[in-house]
C-alpha positions as CSV (number, residue, x, y, z in Angstrom):
1,M,70.6,93.8,96.1
2,D,70.5,91.4,93.2
3,R,73.1,88.7,93.6
4,G,73.7,88.9,89.8
5,Q,75.5,92.2,90.5
6,F,78.3,90.4,92.3
7,G,81.4,88.8,90.8
8,A,82.8,85.4,91.6
9,Q,85.1,87.0,94.3
10,G,82.2,88.9,95.9
11,G,83.2,92.2,94.3
12,Y,80.3,94.5,93.3
13,L,80.1,94.7,89.5
14,G,78.0,97.8,89.1
15,P,77.5,99.6,85.7
16,E,80.2,99.4,83.1
17,R,80.4,103.2,83.1
18,D,80.3,105.6,86.0
19,K,77.8,108.5,86.2
20,L,80.2,110.7,84.2
21,G,80.1,108.3,81.3
22,R,83.6,106.9,81.8
23,R,84.4,103.2,81.2
24,R,85.5,101.6,84.4
25,K,88.4,99.3,84.7
26,L,88.1,95.9,86.2
27,F,89.8,94.8,89.4
28,D,89.4,92.0,91.9
29,N,89.1,92.5,95.6
30,E,92.8,92.8,95.9
31,G,93.1,95.6,93.4
32,R,94.2,93.3,90.6
33,C,93.0,93.4,87.0
34,G,90.2,91.3,85.8
35,G,88.3,90.5,89.0
36,G,84.9,91.4,90.2
37,L,85.2,94.9,91.6
38,R,84.1,97.6,89.2
39,G,83.2,100.3,91.6
40,P,84.7,103.8,91.8
41,S,87.4,102.9,94.4
42,H,90.1,103.1,91.7
43,L,89.5,106.9,91.8
44,A,90.2,107.2,95.5
45,Y,94.0,107.4,95.4
46,G,94.6,111.0,94.2
47,G,91.8,110.7,91.7
48,R,94.2,109.2,89.2
49,G,93.1,105.6,88.9
50,R,95.5,104.2,91.5
51,T,94.8,102.8,94.9
52,P,97.4,101.9,97.5
53,S,96.8,98.2,96.7
54,R,97.5,98.8,93.0
55,L,100.7,100.7,93.9
56,R,101.7,97.7,95.9
57,H,101.2,95.4,93.0
58,G,103.1,97.9,90.8
59,I,106.1,97.6,93.1
60,E,105.9,93.8,93.0
61,A,105.9,93.9,89.2
62,R,109.1,96.0,89.2
63,E,110.7,93.6,91.6
64,A,109.8,90.8,89.2
65,E,111.3,92.7,86.3
66,R,114.6,93.3,88.2
67,A,114.7,89.5,88.9
68,N,114.5,88.9,85.2
69,V,111.2,87.1,85.7
70,G,109.6,89.2,82.9
71,R,106.3,90.9,83.1
72,A,104.4,90.3,86.3
73,R,101.1,88.5,85.5
74,F,98.1,88.7,87.7
75,E,94.6,87.2,87.2
76,H,93.2,87.5,83.7
77,H,95.2,90.5,82.5
78,E,98.8,91.8,82.5
79,M,99.5,94.7,84.8
80,D,101.9,97.4,83.6
81,E,105.0,97.0,85.7
82,V,105.8,100.7,85.9
83,T,102.4,102.3,86.7
84,G,100.5,99.3,88.0
85,D,97.7,100.2,85.5
86,C,95.5,97.6,83.8
87,P,94.3,97.9,80.2
88,D,90.8,99.2,79.7
89,T,88.2,96.4,79.5
90,D,85.9,96.9,76.5
91,V,82.3,95.8,76.8
92,A,80.0,95.0,74.0
93,N,77.5,97.7,72.9
94,V,79.0,100.4,75.2
95,I,79.9,103.5,73.3
96,G,83.4,104.8,74.1
97,A,83.1,108.3,72.6
98,N,80.8,110.5,74.5
99,Q,80.9,114.1,73.4
100,D,78.7,115.2,76.3
101,A,80.7,113.4,79.1
102,E,81.7,115.5,82.0
103,A,85.4,116.3,82.0
104,R,86.7,118.0,85.2
105,P,90.1,118.2,86.9
106,R,90.6,115.4,89.5
107,T,93.4,116.9,91.6
108,L,95.9,119.7,91.5
109,S,98.9,118.4,89.6
110,H,101.8,120.9,89.9
111,I,102.9,124.5,90.0
112,V,105.6,126.2,87.9
113,Y,107.4,129.4,89.0
114,F,109.7,131.9,87.2
115,V,112.7,132.1,89.5
116,P,115.6,134.6,89.1
117,D,117.8,132.9,91.8
118,M,117.4,129.3,90.9
119,D,120.2,127.9,93.1
120,K,118.8,129.5,96.3
121,M,115.2,128.5,95.6
122,A,116.0,124.9,94.5
123,N,118.3,124.4,97.5
124,F,115.5,125.5,99.8
125,Y,113.1,122.8,98.6
126,I,115.8,120.1,98.2
127,D,117.9,120.7,101.4
128,R,115.3,122.1,103.8
129,L,112.1,120.4,102.7
130,K,113.8,117.3,101.3
131,F,112.1,117.4,97.9
132,V,113.5,114.9,95.3
133,V,114.8,115.8,91.9
134,T,113.3,113.5,89.3
135,D,114.7,115.2,86.2
136,K,116.3,118.5,85.2
137,F,116.5,120.8,82.3
138,N,120.0,122.2,82.6
139,N,119.2,125.6,81.2
140,A,115.9,126.0,83.0
141,G,115.5,124.1,86.3
142,P,114.6,120.9,88.2
143,F,111.4,118.9,88.4
144,L,110.7,118.3,92.0
145,R,108.4,116.0,94.1
146,P,107.9,115.6,97.9
147,Q,109.2,112.2,99.2
148,A,105.7,111.1,100.0
149,N,104.4,111.7,96.4
150,W,105.4,109.5,93.5
151,D,104.2,111.9,90.8
152,H,107.0,112.9,88.5
153,H,106.8,116.5,89.7
154,C,104.6,118.7,91.9
155,L,106.9,121.7,91.4
156,F,109.0,123.0,88.5
157,M,111.0,126.1,88.4
158,I,112.4,128.1,85.4
159,Q,115.4,130.3,85.6
160,T,114.5,133.8,84.5
161,P,115.9,137.4,84.5
162,E,115.4,139.4,87.7
163,Y,112.5,141.4,86.3
164,M,110.6,138.2,85.4
165,Q,109.5,136.3,88.5
166,G,106.3,134.7,89.9
167,L,103.8,132.2,88.9
168,E,104.1,130.7,85.4
169,H,101.3,128.1,85.4
170,V,99.1,125.9,87.6
171,A,98.3,122.4,86.3
172,F,95.4,120.1,87.0
173,H,95.2,116.3,86.6
174,M,92.5,115.0,84.3
175,Q,91.3,111.4,84.4
176,G,93.0,110.7,81.1
177,P,93.8,112.0,77.6
178,T,90.2,111.9,76.5
179,D,89.1,114.1,79.4
180,L,92.0,116.4,78.6
181,M,90.9,116.7,75.0
182,L,87.2,117.2,75.9
183,A,88.0,119.9,78.5
184,G,90.5,121.6,76.3
185,S,88.2,121.8,73.3
186,R,85.5,123.2,75.4
187,M,87.9,125.9,76.7
188,V,88.6,126.9,73.0
189,K,84.9,127.0,72.2
190,K,84.3,129.3,75.1
191,G,86.9,131.7,73.7
192,Y,90.0,130.9,75.8
193,E,93.2,131.0,73.8
194,S,95.2,127.8,73.4
195,F,98.9,128.6,74.3
196,W,100.6,125.2,73.9
197,G,99.2,121.8,73.1
198,P,97.6,119.4,73.1
199,G,100.7,117.2,73.2
200,R,102.7,114.9,75.4
201,H,105.8,115.8,77.4
202,K,108.9,113.6,77.5
203,F,110.0,114.4,81.1
204,G,107.0,113.2,83.1
205,S,105.3,111.6,80.0
206,N,102.2,113.6,80.9
207,W,99.7,114.7,78.3
208,F,99.3,118.5,78.3
209,W,97.3,121.4,77.1
210,Y,98.0,125.0,78.2
211,F,95.8,128.0,78.0
212,N,96.2,131.7,78.5
213,S,94.4,132.8,81.6
214,P,92.8,136.1,82.7
215,L,95.0,135.8,85.7
216,G,98.0,136.8,83.5
217,T,99.5,133.4,83.7
218,H,98.8,130.0,82.1
219,I,96.5,127.1,83.1
220,E,97.4,123.6,82.2
221,Y,95.4,120.4,81.9
222,D,97.5,117.2,82.2
223,A,97.0,113.5,82.4
224,D,98.9,110.2,82.8
225,M,102.0,111.5,84.5
226,D,104.8,109.1,85.3
227,L,105.3,107.8,88.9
228,H,108.8,107.5,90.4
229,D,110.1,105.9,93.6
230,D,113.4,106.4,95.4
231,E,115.3,104.1,93.0
232,W,114.7,106.5,90.1
233,E,117.9,108.2,88.7
234,A,117.3,111.7,87.4
235,R,117.8,112.6,83.7
236,Y,119.4,115.8,82.5
237,A,118.9,117.6,79.2
238,D,118.8,121.1,77.7
239,I,115.3,122.4,77.2
240,Q,114.4,122.6,73.5
241,P,111.5,121.6,71.3
242,E,112.8,118.0,70.9
243,T,113.2,117.4,74.7
244,A,110.1,119.4,75.8
245,Q,107.6,117.2,74.0
246,M,107.3,113.8,72.4
247,F,104.7,115.1,70.0
248,L,102.5,118.2,69.6
249,F,99.1,118.6,68.0
250,E,97.1,121.7,66.9
251,N,93.5,122.3,67.7
252,V,91.6,123.1,64.4
253,E,88.0,123.5,63.3
254,K,86.3,120.2,62.6
255,W,86.1,119.0,59.0
256,T,85.6,115.8,57.0
257,P,87.6,114.5,54.0
258,G,86.2,115.5,50.7
259,G,87.2,119.1,50.9
260,P,90.2,121.2,52.1
261,P,90.7,121.7,55.8
262,P,89.5,125.0,57.2
263,G,91.7,127.9,56.1
264,K,93.4,125.9,53.3
265,K,92.8,125.8,49.6
């Protein structure tokens, strides 16, 4: 292999984009920002751009913050002290917007149930299976995660009347907001009805886009969900438009300035 494909630390540089057209982030051989490794290993940990090494550095950064050291700095770039993520590295003459890029779910994100007996169901997961409450909507239900998973939630339950129970929606992690928007817009073009979104939640911080499904339930694409460890203290709020989302967009037909948007005079 051409030596020119290796970085100073011996990490394989590879192409700036993977075969799906996504710009790769740069890490050194220890998983830090700015080093030689540009391979796809950052997709290995749950498919969400985090490896165990990067999680380790994220923990170190939080320790530094608690010690009032300020932001933890690693080689070449600052690393986000909460997620362990690095900023995207832009490369000259590489196009960032690819309408034809493949946008597929990376992993199963979470499941949401309609539950008539909330206390009984929640206590089963919390007491018997040792799930952790990350946040809770007082008039709906808790966001839950297994102890071994740092995702904000893998399970959410909504208090409902007795006649209304079962699966509400299944969500799938996308690589990021761009993939979510690409996949969602393609769903609309294929005739699937947008139910809610695109937007970004407050609890969990994940981007979202929900669709009505032929299964009689909803399907959600999400991206960039928060990670929480055992030091996180759960938040409590009533579910309402202001707490359910930070902002909400509407998918409309494409247009350009110079005339009214579609459907408007």
